[in-house]
N, C-alpha and C positions, 0 to 999 in steps of 0.2 A: 559584460556578463555573458556567460556561455549560453548557447541555445539548447533548450531542453524539449524533448518530445516524449510524451507518455502514450502508452498503448493499453487499451482496455477491450478485451474480447467478449466480455459478458456484463456490460453495464446494467444498471438498474435504477429505477426511480425508487428512492427510499422514502416510504411514507411512515411518519412517526406520530404516535398518538398516546394517550394515557387514559386509564380507567380507574375508578375509585377502588375496585377490587375485581380480580379476574376469576370468574366463576363459570362453570359449564352450564349449558342449557338455559342461559338467561340472556335477555336483551340488555347489553351493557351500554351505558352512556359514555361515549368517547369524547375526549377533548378535541378542539379544532385541529385537524391533521396538518402537519408540516411536510411539504414535498421538497426533496432535494435530489440533485443528480448524484448518483453514486457508482461504485465499482472501483477497483484498485487504482488503475492509472488515472482515471478521472478525479478521484479524491486526491491523489498526489498532486495533480495539476492545480486543483482548487486550492489546496493548502499552500502551494508555492505562491500563488497569486495573493493569498491572504498575508503571506510573509513579506510581500513587496517585490517578489520576483515575477517571472513570466515563463509559462510553459504551455506548449500546444498539446491539447488532448486529442488524440486520434482514437476513434471508437466505432464499433458497429451499432447501428440503430435502425429500427424499422417500425412501421405501423403508426397509429395515432399516438401511442405511448412514446414512440421514438421522436415524433415531432415535439411532444411536450418536454421530453428530455432535452432536446436541442434548445428549447426556449428557456428552460431552467438554467442551463449552463451559460447561455448568452446573458441572462440577467445578472450573473455573477462576473461578467466581463472576462471569462476565461477563453482564450483563443482556442478554437475547436475546429476539427475536421471530421465530419460525420460520414462514415462509409455505409451506404444503404444496404439493407438486407430485406428479404420478404417477410420474415417473422416479426412479431411485435416485441419491442423491448420489454423486458420483465419488470415487475413491480414487487419490491420487498416490503414487508411490514414489520415495524418495530413498535411493540406495545409495552408501556411501563405500568405496572400495578402500583399505584401510589400508596396503597396500604402498607407495603413493605419495601418499596423501591426496587422490586425485582423487575428485570427487563427481559422480555421475550423477543427473540429475533427470528423471524420467519423468512428464510431465503428461498426464493423460487428458482427453478432450474434454468430458466432462460430459453429462448427460441432455438430451434435446430438451424444451424448455419450450413448452407450448401457449400460444396467445394469451391465453386466459382466465386462465392462471396468472400471467403477467407483468403483466397488467392488474390482477389482484387485488393484486399487490405494490404497484402504484402507488396503489391505493385505501388500502392499509394505511399507506403513507407519508403520504398526505393526511390520514389520521385521527390522526396523532401530533401532539400540541400542544407548544408551548413548545420548539421546536427553535432553537438558536442556530447550530449548525454541522451541515450535512448533507454527509456524506462518501461519495462513491460511488467504489469502487476495485475493480479486478480485471477479469478477462476476461468476455466475454459467453458464456452458455451457448447452445448451438445452439437456434435458434428465436426468440431475443430480438433485436429490431431495434436497430441502433446509436443510433437517435434516442431511445431510452429515457433516455439521459443528458441530452438536451435537456429531456425531461419532468421529470426530477429537478430541473434548474435552474429550470424554471418553477415547480415546487412550492415550492422554497426561496425564490424571489422573493416569492411570495404570502405565505409565512409570515414574511418578514423575516429569513430565515436566510442566513448565508454558505454558498454552495455550493462545495465543494472536490472536484475530480475527478482521479483518477489512472487514465488510460486512454490508448488509442492508436488509430491508424488512423481509420476513419470515425467511431467514437464520439467521438474527440477533436474532429474537425471539427464534429460536431453540438453538442457542448458549447459550442464557441466561437461558433457561430452564435446560440445562445440567450443565452450570457453566464454567467460564473462569477467567483468571487472569486479562486480560486487553482487552478493546475494544476501537476502534478509529473511531467513527462515525463523519461525519460532521454535521452541524446544521440541515440541511434538513433531513438527515437520522435519527437523534435522534428525530426530530419532527414527522417524519413518524411513528416511533416506539411508540411515545406517542399519536398518532392519531390526530395530529394537523398539520396545514400548516407551522407554524414557531414558533420559541421560542426566547424570549429575554434572556439577561444574567442571570437574576434571575431564569427564568424558566428552563434554561439549567442546572443550579445547582440543582434545586429542582427535576427535572426528573432524573438526574444522581444519586442524593442521594437516591431516592426511589429505583432505580435499585440495588444500592450497599447494601441498608438495607435488601434486600431479600437474601443476602449472595450468589448471583450467579455471582458476579463480584467484584474484589478488586479495580480496577483502571479504570477510564474512561477519555480518552483524546479526547475532542471534537475539531475537526479542524474548525477554524473560518476564513479560507482563508488568505488574506493578513494581517489581524490584529493579527494573531497568533493562540493560542489554549487555551482551558480551561482545567485545570487539576483538577479532582475531585476524592477524596478518602473518606473513612469514616471520616477522621480527617482533610481534607484539601480541600479548594475550591480556586483556584488561577488562574488568567488570566496570560498567558505567552505571552507578546507582541512580535510581529515580527518586525525586522528592516525594515525600509522603503527602498525599492530598485526599480529600473526600471526593470519591469518584461518582459522577452522575451517570455517565454512559461511556462504555468502552468502544462503541461503534466508531470506526475510522481512526482509532488511536495508532494502529500499525501503519496506516497510510500516511498519517501526519508525521510519524517518526521518519518514514522513508523520505517524505517531502523535505523535512528539515535537513536530512543528510545530503540529499541531492542539491538543494538550494545552497547550502554552505559550500559544498565542493565547487559549485558553479561560480561562486564569487571568490574562489581562490583559497579557501580554508583548508588546513591539513585534516587528515582523516580523523584524528582523535577529537579535535574541536567540532568537526562536522557531526560525529556520532553523539557527542555531548549535547549539541544543539538539537539533534534528532530526538534524543530522549526527552528533552524539555518540550518539544513539540508534541510528542506522543502523550506525555503527561498532561499537557495543556488541553488536549482534545477531550480528556476524560472529565474535565470540569464543565462541559457543555452538554445539554440534552440532545437526544436524537443523533443526527449525523452532521452536526454543526462544525466539526473539525476544530482546529486550534485557532486561537486568537493571538495576534502578534504581541499585544501588551502582556498577556499571560506568559507567553513563551519567554520573553526577555527576563521577567522576574524569576521564572523557574530555571532558566539557563544559568543565571548567577548562582542559584542554589545547587544545581548539578555540579558546577565547577568547584564550589566550596566543599561539597561532599566528596568529590573526586580527590581534592587536595588532602582531606582528612584520611581517606582510604589509602592513598599512596604513602602518606607519612607514617601510617601505622605499619 
C-alpha cells in the first residue's frame, strides 16, 4: 500500500451538541458534547484509517487545546506528527436544533501562526521519506501565506509523490501555478477561481478542461453536494451520481470523499473507481451525526449503489 501523508494548517477540535430548540436569550439545555479532532487533512487521515488504510496526519497544534487535540487523534489510532505553535488550537461548535434538524456550524478563525512556525512545518514535511501521496486540505490559519500550497507541491515533486490539494481562493491559484496531480473544489470554489458566481454542468467541464490543458493539473473532482461529483481529466468528463439518503450531518462529507479517492488510488484503483468510492464515502459521512465521518460498512453498500447508478447513467 502506498504511503499517504496529510497536512492540516488550521486544525480544530470539533465540539458537537444538540438542543431541543435554538432560541435567543435563553439558557439552553445541551446534550452531552462529543469532541473530535477535525480540520481538512486530519479528517482525511481519520477517514482513511476508518476505511482500513493508513495515513500520517501532520498538523500545527498548540496550547492546552492542542494537547487535547493530540490525545483525541491518538485515541483513534491515527499516525500523527504534531508541529508545535505558540497559539491555542481552535475549537469549533456544531449545534443541532432537534425541533427541525437544522444544523448550525460555528467555525472559529484559528490562532495566528508566526513565520518561523509554518516554515518549521515545511521542514518537517521535507524530512519525511517515502511519500507516495501528499494531501493538503483545509483552511489557512491567520499568518500563513497562500503560496505555502505551492511549496507543498514543489516538495511533492522533489519526492516523486502525487500532490493532492483541497483548497480555494488564492491558495488554489498558487497550487495551479506550481502544479498538482488532483484538486477537489466544490462548485462555488471552482466558480470563484473562474471569477464568476456560479457554474452549470457544461461550464464546470469547460473551466476544468481549461485548467487541465495548461498542464498544471491532471485530475479535477468537483464536489456537487448531495447530487455527487464531476470527474474531469484530459480524456474524461463524467458525472458520478450519489445515492439518495436521509442526511443527518454534512460535516466532514467532503473530507470523507477525498479520503475515499486517495485510499482507492493508494491501493491501485483507477481514477473512475476511486472517485466512485469517494462519492460513496462522502455520502456515508452524511448518515452520521456531528463529525463522525464515514463508516466502512456504510461505504461498501453505498459504493455498490453508486456503481449501479453509474451504469444506468452511462447506458442512457
